[in-house]
N, CA, C and O of each residue as an XYZ file, in Angstrom:
648
protein
N      10.685     13.163    -10.093
C      10.294     12.233     -9.061
C      11.029     10.922     -9.284
O      11.073     10.406    -10.401
N      11.601     10.390     -8.222
C      12.324      9.129     -8.286
C      11.621      8.105     -7.405
O      11.288      8.395     -6.256
N      11.395      6.910     -7.940
C      10.785      5.812     -7.192
C      11.861      4.751     -6.976
O      12.436      4.238     -7.936
N      12.131      4.424     -5.713
C      13.155      3.442     -5.384
C      12.677      2.509     -4.274
O      11.809      2.877     -3.483
N      13.245      1.293     -4.214
C      12.896      0.383     -3.124
C      13.421      0.900     -1.781
O      14.465      1.548     -1.710
N      12.679      0.600     -0.739
C      13.089      0.937      0.626
C      13.989     -0.194      1.107
O      13.577     -1.353      1.148
N      15.232      0.154      1.474
C      16.179     -0.884      1.885
C      16.944     -0.541      3.161
O      17.274     -1.442      3.933
N      17.228      0.720      3.397
C      18.083      1.090      4.525
C      17.265      1.506      5.744
O      16.071      1.785      5.640
N      17.917      1.542      6.880
C      17.263      1.996      8.109
C      16.761      3.420      7.958
O      15.681      3.752      8.448
N      17.536      4.268      7.283
C      17.127      5.649      7.065
C      15.863      5.711      6.193
O      14.979      6.536      6.426
N      15.790      4.819      5.179
C      14.581      4.750      4.348
C      13.362      4.467      5.210
O      12.315      5.089      5.026
N      13.486      3.529      6.156
C      12.343      3.171      7.000
C      11.908      4.334      7.879
O      10.714      4.536      8.098
N      12.850      5.083      8.373
C      12.516      6.267      9.178
C      11.726      7.256      8.330
O      10.724      7.809      8.781
N      12.185      7.477      7.092
C      11.526      8.427      6.197
C      10.123      7.987      5.806
O       9.200      8.802      5.800
N       9.948      6.703      5.479
C       8.611      6.268      5.048
C       7.634      6.229      6.221
O       6.443      6.490      6.055
N       8.143      5.903      7.399
C       7.271      5.909      8.575
C       6.789      7.335      8.855
O       5.632      7.541      9.223
N       7.667      8.304      8.682
C       7.303      9.705      8.886
C       6.232     10.141      7.877
O       5.259     10.799      8.246
N       6.414      9.775      6.613
C       5.434     10.129      5.580
C       4.087      9.474      5.885
O       3.042     10.115      5.768
N       4.109      8.207      6.273
C       2.860      7.506      6.595
C       2.142      8.182      7.762
O       0.929      8.383      7.721
N       2.895      8.527      8.794
C       2.284      9.195      9.949
C       1.687     10.540      9.559
O       0.594     10.886     10.007
N       2.392     11.299      8.730
C       1.870     12.579      8.245
C       0.570     12.375      7.475
O      -0.427     13.045      7.740
N       0.587     11.447      6.521
C      -0.565     11.228      5.649
C      -1.783     10.768      6.450
O      -2.896     11.233      6.203
N      -1.583      9.876      7.390
C      -2.713      9.331      8.127
C      -3.141     10.211      9.292
O      -4.178      9.957      9.904
N      -2.373     11.224      9.605
C      -2.781     12.145     10.671
C      -3.933     13.047     10.225
O      -4.586     13.676     11.058
N      -4.185     13.112      8.920
C      -5.267     13.948      8.403
C      -6.452     13.116      7.918
O      -7.294     13.611      7.169
N      -6.518     11.848      8.347
C      -7.624     10.971      7.966
C      -8.268     10.391      9.221
O      -7.694     10.468     10.307
N      -9.458      9.812      9.073
C     -10.084      9.143     10.227
C      -9.273      7.937     10.715
O      -9.423      7.523     11.865
N      -8.412      7.365      9.853
C      -7.571      6.223     10.234
C      -6.227      6.700     10.766
O      -5.190      6.147     10.399
N      -6.225      7.698     11.612
C      -4.974      8.339     11.988
C      -4.072      7.515     12.893
O      -2.888      7.831     13.006
N      -4.575      6.479     13.538
C      -3.748      5.687     14.430
C      -3.145      4.491     13.696
O      -3.719      3.402     13.700
N      -2.010      4.693     13.079
C      -1.354      3.622     12.333
C      -1.036      2.422     13.211
O      -1.115      1.281     12.757
N      -0.682      2.670     14.452
C      -0.266      1.573     15.330
C      -1.378      0.559     15.563
O      -1.101     -0.575     15.956
N      -2.625      0.940     15.330
C      -3.739      0.003     15.493
C      -3.776     -1.055     14.401
O      -4.278     -2.155     14.632
N      -3.260     -0.749     13.226
C      -3.409     -1.679     12.112
C      -2.157     -1.912     11.274
O      -2.213     -2.634     10.278
N      -1.027     -1.314     11.657
C       0.190     -1.484     10.859
C       1.392     -1.667     11.761
O       1.577     -0.933     12.732
N       2.208     -2.659     11.426
C       3.445     -2.913     12.163
C       4.627     -2.708     11.213
O       4.836     -3.495     10.290
N       5.386     -1.655     11.447
C       6.559     -1.410     10.613
C       7.617     -2.484     10.813
O       8.367     -2.780      9.883
N       7.697     -3.076     12.001
C       8.675     -4.153     12.222
C       8.308     -5.391     11.391
O       9.196     -6.050     10.850
N       7.013     -5.715     11.283
C       6.593     -6.831     10.427
C       6.855     -6.507      8.960
O       7.226     -7.385      8.181
N       6.660     -5.249      8.588
C       6.956     -4.825      7.226
C       8.423     -5.083      6.907
O       8.746     -5.661      5.869
N       9.302     -4.658      7.793
C      10.745     -4.874      7.589
C      11.062     -6.355      7.453
O      11.842     -6.749      6.586
N      10.459     -7.179      8.311
C      10.692     -8.618      8.269
C      10.254     -9.194      6.927
O      10.986     -9.983      6.328
N       9.082     -8.816      6.450
C       8.601     -9.331      5.163
C       9.483     -8.886      4.004
O       9.693     -9.643      3.056
N       9.993     -7.676      4.075
C      10.910     -7.199      3.024
C      12.190     -8.018      3.055
O      12.687     -8.433      2.008
N      12.728     -8.255      4.248
C      13.946     -9.056      4.408
C      13.737    -10.476      3.899
O      14.637    -11.066      3.300
N      12.539    -11.026      4.141
C      12.213    -12.393      3.706
C      11.757    -12.462      2.249
O      11.358    -13.527      1.776
N      11.813    -11.345      1.538
C      11.412    -11.241      0.122
C       9.936    -11.573     -0.095
O       9.550    -12.031     -1.170
N       9.116    -11.340      0.931
C       7.666    -11.524      0.813
C       6.955    -10.185      0.754
O       5.737    -10.138      0.581
N       7.699     -9.094      0.895
C       7.123     -7.761      0.862
C       7.974     -6.833      0.026
O       9.162     -7.074     -0.189
N       7.348     -5.768     -0.441
C       8.044     -4.769     -1.244
C       7.536     -3.394     -0.852
O       6.332     -3.136     -0.869
N       8.464     -2.514     -0.498
C       8.115     -1.141     -0.169
C       8.892     -0.219     -1.094
O      10.103     -0.358     -1.264
N       8.172      0.724     -1.689
C       8.787      1.721     -2.564
C       8.574      3.096     -1.974
O       7.571      3.358     -1.309
N       9.534      3.973     -2.227
C       9.388      5.359     -1.788
C       9.532      6.280     -2.983
O      10.235      5.977     -3.947
N       8.848      7.413     -2.898
C       8.961      8.453     -3.910
C       9.747      9.603     -3.302
O       9.444     10.071     -2.204
N      10.762     10.050     -4.032
C      11.583     11.173     -3.575
C      11.482     12.301     -4.593
O      11.508     12.069     -5.802
N      11.367     13.531     -4.083
C      11.294     14.673     -4.994
C      12.686     15.041     -5.490
O      13.669     14.375     -5.165
N      12.757     16.104     -6.279
C      14.047     16.503     -6.878
C      15.087     16.911     -5.842
O      16.279     16.937     -6.149
N      14.660     17.230     -4.617
C      15.596     17.563     -3.537
C      15.990     16.344     -2.710
O      16.755     16.460     -1.752
N      15.468     15.176     -3.080
C      15.791     13.955     -2.356
C      14.908     13.687     -1.146
O      15.135     12.720     -0.418
N      13.915     14.523     -0.923
C      13.018     14.351      0.217
C      11.990     13.278     -0.110
O      11.397     13.291     -1.189
N      11.776     12.347      0.819
C      10.763     11.308      0.648
C       9.388     11.933      0.815
O       9.093     12.539      1.844
N       8.537     11.779     -0.219
C       7.218     12.412     -0.213
C       6.074     11.409     -0.355
O       4.904     11.789     -0.294
N       6.409     10.127     -0.546
C       5.377      9.110     -0.677
C       5.946      7.725     -0.489
O       7.154      7.510     -0.592
N       5.050      6.778     -0.208
C       5.467      5.395     -0.040
C       4.299      4.469     -0.338
O       3.135      4.861     -0.251
N       4.633      3.229     -0.692
C       3.637      2.182     -0.886
C       4.273      0.860     -0.495
O       5.444      0.608     -0.779
N       3.477      0.015      0.164
C       3.974     -1.286      0.605
C       2.948     -2.354      0.266
O       1.753     -2.174      0.501
N       3.416     -3.466     -0.288
C       2.570     -4.625     -0.568
C       3.322     -5.876     -0.145
O       4.550     -5.890     -0.053
N       2.542     -6.934      0.111
C       3.163     -8.203      0.487
C       2.399     -9.356     -0.148
O       1.231     -9.237     -0.518
N       3.111    -10.484     -0.260
C       2.469    -11.684     -0.764
C       1.369    -12.113      0.183
O       1.433    -11.883      1.390
N       0.368    -12.736     -0.388
C      -0.641    -13.394      0.422
C       0.081    -14.507      1.192
O       1.245    -14.787      0.904
N      -0.543    -15.110      2.106
C       0.089    -16.130      2.931
C       0.533    -17.333      2.092
O      -0.286    -17.915      1.381
N       1.817    -17.717      2.161
C       2.304    -18.845      1.358
C       1.686    -20.181      1.767
O       1.829    -21.164      1.040
N       1.011    -20.243      2.898
C       0.331    -21.474      3.289
C      -0.761    -21.830      2.278
O      -1.186    -22.982      2.189
N      -1.210    -20.826      1.519
C      -2.238    -21.038      0.497
C      -1.660    -21.542     -0.824
O      -2.351    -21.522     -1.842
N      -0.423    -21.987     -0.823
C       0.194    -22.555     -2.021
C       0.375    -21.523     -3.113
O       0.666    -20.358     -2.844
N       0.197    -21.967     -4.366
C       0.411    -21.089     -5.519
C      -0.456    -19.841     -5.447
O       0.002    -18.752     -5.792
N      -1.724    -19.986     -4.994
C      -2.611    -18.819     -4.879
C      -2.010    -17.781     -3.940
O      -2.106    -16.582     -4.204
N      -1.400    -18.218     -2.862
C      -0.780    -17.297     -1.917
C       0.442    -16.604     -2.471
O       0.768    -15.490     -2.061
N       1.121    -17.250     -3.399
C       2.312    -16.653     -4.000
C       1.969    -15.747     -5.171
O       2.675    -14.773     -5.431
N       0.891    -16.058     -5.879
C       0.475    -15.278     -7.051
C      -0.211    -13.974     -6.687
O      -0.218    -13.031     -7.479
N      -0.785    -13.913     -5.496
C      -1.611    -12.769     -5.110
C      -0.864    -11.926     -4.082
O      -0.355    -12.446     -3.090
N      -0.807    -10.643     -4.327
C      -0.203     -9.697     -3.396
C      -1.282     -8.728     -2.937
O      -2.250     -8.478     -3.655
N      -1.110     -8.183     -1.735
C      -2.047     -7.211     -1.183
C      -1.304     -5.916     -0.861
O      -0.233     -5.936     -0.255
N      -1.880     -4.806     -1.271
C      -1.341     -3.496     -0.900
C      -1.802     -3.222      0.520
O      -3.000     -3.188      0.799
N      -0.851     -3.030      1.406
C      -1.148     -2.826      2.821
C      -1.299     -1.338      3.140
O      -2.191     -0.939      3.888
N      -0.419     -0.533      2.564
C      -0.456      0.907      2.839
C       0.128      1.678      1.657
O       1.098      1.256      1.028
N      -0.485      2.797      1.384
C       0.043      3.774      0.429
C      -0.169      5.131      1.078
O      -1.233      5.394      1.638
N       0.830      5.987      1.005
C       0.727      7.293      1.654
C       1.533      8.325      0.886
O       2.612      8.045      0.364
N       0.973      9.527      0.833
C       1.660     10.673      0.232
C       1.600     11.803      1.249
O       0.564     12.032      1.873
N       2.711     12.508      1.413
C       2.753     13.639      2.337
C       1.627     14.610      1.991
O       1.426     14.922      0.818
N       0.893     15.092      2.988
C      -0.271     15.955      2.721
C       0.026     17.152      1.828
O      -0.817     17.531      1.015
N       1.189     17.748      1.959
C       1.512     18.920      1.131
C       1.967     18.544     -0.279
O       2.302     19.423     -1.074
N       1.982     17.252     -0.595
C       2.404     16.786     -1.921
C       1.273     16.100     -2.697
O       1.499     15.606     -3.802
N       0.062     16.064     -2.132
C      -1.042     15.392     -2.823
C      -1.419     16.157     -4.089
O      -1.173     17.357     -4.212
N      -2.021     15.429     -5.022
C      -2.445     16.035     -6.280
C      -1.351     16.135     -7.326
O      -1.546     16.764     -8.366
N      -0.196     15.519     -7.067
C       0.935     15.593     -7.998
C       1.216     14.264     -8.693
O       2.285     14.078     -9.274
N       0.245     13.329     -8.632
C       0.351     12.005     -9.267
C       1.406     11.111     -8.627
O       1.833     10.135     -9.244
N       1.838     11.419     -7.407
C       2.843     10.608     -6.714
C       2.289      9.218     -6.423
O       2.973      8.217     -6.639
N       1.055      9.153     -5.935
C       0.431      7.864     -5.649
C       0.329      6.995     -6.885
O       0.580      5.791     -6.829
N      -0.037      7.601     -7.993
C      -0.154      6.864     -9.245
C       1.201      6.330     -9.703
O       1.297      5.189    -10.154
N       2.245      7.146     -9.590
C       3.594      6.689     -9.962
C       4.043      5.526     -9.081
O       4.602      4.547     -9.576
N       3.797      5.634     -7.784
C       4.157      4.550     -6.861
C       3.393      3.271     -7.199
O       3.975      2.187     -7.232
N       2.098      3.396     -7.446
C       1.266      2.236     -7.746
C       1.718      1.548     -9.026
O       1.825      0.322     -9.055
N       1.983      2.298    -10.073
C       2.406      1.718    -11.354
C       3.737      0.978    -11.207
O       3.913     -0.107    -11.763
N       4.663      1.562    -10.465
C       5.954      0.900    -10.265
C       5.798     -0.351     -9.397
O       6.449     -1.366     -9.646
N       4.946     -0.279     -8.390
C       4.682     -1.457     -7.555
C       4.107     -2.581     -8.415
O       4.554     -3.724     -8.315
N       3.132     -2.274     -9.249
C       2.538     -3.290    -10.125
C       3.599     -3.936    -11.009
O       3.620     -5.155    -11.180
N       4.465     -3.122    -11.560
C       5.529     -3.626    -12.428
C       6.464     -4.564    -11.663
O       6.832     -5.627    -12.162
N       6.842     -4.162    -10.455
C       7.808     -4.956     -9.700
C       7.207     -6.239     -9.132
O       7.891     -7.262     -9.101
N       5.956     -6.220     -8.685
C       5.374     -7.473     -8.173
C       5.061     -8.424     -9.326
O       5.117     -9.641     -9.148
N       4.736     -7.896    -10.494
C       4.544     -8.754    -11.664
C       5.859     -9.449    -12.023
O       5.862    -10.618    -12.408
N       6.969     -8.729    -11.896
C       8.283     -9.324    -12.150
C       8.611    -10.420    -11.134
O       9.474    -11.261    -11.383
N       7.924    -10.408     -9.997
C       8.077    -11.459     -8.971
C       7.017    -12.549     -9.155
O       6.738    -13.314     -8.231
N       6.441    -12.614    -10.330
C       5.464    -13.638    -10.721
C       4.089    -13.487    -10.088
O       3.336    -14.459    -10.029
N       3.747    -12.314     -9.619
C       2.389    -12.084     -9.132
C       1.454    -11.947    -10.323
O       1.822    -11.381    -11.353
N       0.247    -12.468    -10.174
C      -0.743    -12.323    -11.238
C      -1.909    -11.436    -10.809
O      -2.675    -10.962    -11.647
N      -2.040    -11.211     -9.497
C      -3.136    -10.395     -8.972
C      -2.604     -9.489     -7.869
O      -1.718     -9.860     -7.099
N      -3.169     -8.302     -7.820
C      -2.846     -7.359     -6.759
C      -4.171     -6.816     -6.244
O      -5.010     -6.363     -7.022
N      -4.354     -6.864     -4.926
C      -5.595     -6.330     -4.396
C      -5.319     -5.403     -3.231
O      -4.228     -5.385     -2.660
N      -6.336     -4.640     -2.900
C      -6.264     -3.680     -1.810
C      -7.632     -3.644     -1.162
O      -8.640     -3.898     -1.822
N      -7.679     -3.336      0.101
C      -8.967     -3.102      0.736
C      -8.886     -1.851      1.587
O      -7.828     -1.466      2.084
N     -10.055     -1.229      1.735
C     -10.151      0.002      2.502
C     -11.549      0.082      3.097
O     -12.403     -0.760      2.821
N     -11.767      1.086      3.902
C     -13.098      1.287      4.475
C     -14.106      1.473      3.349
O     -13.844      2.179      2.375
N     -15.242      0.843      3.493
C     -16.271      0.882      2.444
C     -16.727      2.312      2.130
O     -17.163      2.584      1.011
N     -16.634      3.209      3.082
C     -17.076      4.589      2.885
C     -15.963      5.533      2.417
O     -16.205      6.730      2.257
N     -14.761      5.022      2.198
C     -13.633      5.877      1.812
C     -13.634      6.078      0.293
O     -12.840      5.476     -0.429
N     -14.538      6.930     -0.166
C     -14.747      7.126     -1.600
C     -13.507      7.639     -2.324
O     -13.276      7.283     -3.479
N     -12.714      8.464     -1.665
C     -11.509      9.026     -2.302
C     -10.515      7.911     -2.646
O      -9.971      7.882     -3.750
N     -10.281      7.000     -1.707
C      -9.337      5.904     -1.935
C      -9.909      4.920     -2.961
O      -9.195      4.466     -3.855
N     -11.182      4.596     -2.831
C     -11.820      3.679     -3.780
C     -11.721      4.244     -5.195
O     -11.372      3.520     -6.127
N     -12.022      5.517     -5.360
C     -11.942      6.161     -6.677
C     -10.513      6.112     -7.226
O     -10.320      5.859     -8.415
N      -9.520      6.348     -6.381
C      -8.117      6.314     -6.816
C      -7.786      4.957     -7.438
O      -7.229      4.889     -8.533
N      -8.128      3.890     -6.739
C      -7.795      2.560     -7.260
C      -8.627      2.217     -8.494
O      -8.103      1.621     -9.435
N      -9.895      2.576     -8.513
C     -10.716      2.309     -9.695
C     -10.174      3.062    -10.910
O     -10.150      2.526    -12.017
N      -9.745      4.288    -10.700
C      -9.165      5.095    -11.773
C      -7.898      4.434    -12.331
O      -7.521      4.665    -13.480
N      -7.249      3.611    -11.503
C      -6.016      2.943    -11.911
C      -6.239      1.475    -12.282
O      -5.307      0.672    -12.245
N      -7.478      1.132    -12.639
C      -7.759     -0.185    -13.199
C      -8.165     -1.273    -12.219
O      -8.253     -2.439    -12.606
N      -8.414     -0.931    -10.971
C      -8.839     -1.923     -9.974
C     -10.355     -2.037    -10.018
O     -11.068     -1.045    -10.163
N     -10.827     -3.268     -9.889
C     -12.259     -3.530     -9.964
C     -12.793     -3.966     -8.610
O     -12.072     -4.550     -7.800
N     -14.039     -3.680     -8.381
C     -14.707     -4.075     -7.147
C     -14.712     -5.596     -7.044
O     -15.175     -6.284     -7.954
N     -14.199     -6.114     -5.939
C     -14.165     -7.560     -5.726
C     -15.052     -7.958     -4.550
O     -15.010     -9.103     -4.099
N     -15.849     -7.023     -4.056
C     -16.775     -7.323     -2.974
C     -16.431     -6.598     -1.698
O     -15.469     -5.831     -1.638
N     -17.227     -6.848     -0.678
C     -16.984     -6.211      0.613
C     -17.360     -7.169      1.728
O     -18.113     -8.122      1.532
N     -16.814     -6.889      2.902
C     -17.086     -7.698      4.089
C     -17.566     -6.770      5.195
O     -16.902     -5.795      5.545
N     -18.723     -7.092      5.731
C     -19.315     -6.304      6.815
C     -18.483     -6.440      8.089
O     -18.026     -7.530      8.434
N     -18.297     -5.316      8.779
C     -17.616     -5.276     10.081
C     -16.206     -5.869     10.028
O     -15.748     -6.466     11.002
N     -15.521     -5.707      8.902
C     -14.201     -6.325      8.701
C     -13.104     -5.655      9.515
O     -12.210     -6.327     10.030
N     -13.168     -4.343      9.632
C     -12.093     -3.596     10.291
C     -12.612     -2.902     11.542
O     -13.658     -2.253     11.512
N     -11.892     -3.039     12.618
C     -12.156     -2.305     13.861
C     -13.554     -2.536     14.424
O     -14.096     -1.650     15.084
N     -14.148     -3.688     14.187
C     -15.421     -4.010     14.805
C     -16.634     -3.591     13.999
O     -16.548     -3.324     12.800
N     -17.767     -3.539     14.686
C     -19.050     -3.290     14.017
C     -19.104     -1.924     13.356
O     -18.589     -0.932     13.873
N     -19.750     -1.906     12.189
C     -19.993     -0.657     11.494
C     -18.860     -0.183     10.608
O     -18.971      0.875      9.989
N     -17.784     -0.928     10.528
C     -16.660     -0.499      9.700
C     -16.354     -1.598      8.689
O     -15.443     -2.404      8.880
N     -17.118     -1.614      7.629
C     -16.972     -2.637      6.599
C     -15.849     -2.267      5.639
O     -15.465     -1.104      5.519
N     -15.335     -3.289      4.958
C     -14.230     -3.091      4.030
C     -14.653     -3.461      2.619
O     -15.389     -4.426      2.414
N     -14.183     -2.687      1.648
C     -14.373     -2.996      0.234
C     -13.029     -3.488     -0.296
O     -11.976     -2.946      0.041
N     -13.085     -4.529     -1.133
C     -11.887     -5.110     -1.741
C     -11.876     -4.744     -3.209
O     -12.903     -4.809     -3.886
N     -10.703     -4.358     -3.700
C     -10.520     -3.998     -5.088
C      -9.369     -4.846     -5.636
O      -8.364     -5.052     -4.954
N      -9.519     -5.331     -6.857
C      -8.584     -6.301     -7.438
C      -8.175     -5.880     -8.838
O      -8.972     -5.339     -9.604
N      -6.902     -6.145     -9.156
C      -6.407     -5.910    -10.513
C      -5.588     -7.116    -10.933
O      -4.716     -7.580    -10.198
N      -5.883     -7.625    -12.144
C      -5.062     -8.684    -12.731
C      -3.887     -8.018    -13.437
O      -4.064     -7.070    -14.202
N      -2.707     -8.517    -13.177
C      -1.493     -7.909    -13.735
C      -1.112     -8.546    -15.059
O      -0.115     -8.156    -15.668
């Protein structure tokens, strides 16, 4: 398994395909409601975002993860803290530790960019995702009622100090 930064137009096509595949089998299947790949590209170009892809031994992209700096308007706190926006593994590749490899490399690279904290949020009822991050050292940082998509869809925040 090879983990590399997403930089080319072809990389973006591949990671978008993997994300669509991964989220087509979840209740959050409509990526367009909450994710903008064009904004992702802009943040990467502006060095405020980082996207990594996982490629198998045949060179096929099988996973991706993207994080970005918190808003720089918040000063040093905004620069020190990064948020994981999306992580996805192709459905036929789950259970192979691809997500864990992507997460570990992301942590290493954002720490090298002087980040001290990395956080993620997900639906409060998404036990599989919550367990994944907790297993990788993320701690419960609280939750917000009705945070995503209106009433009844609360979000849990998980935080890791790097």
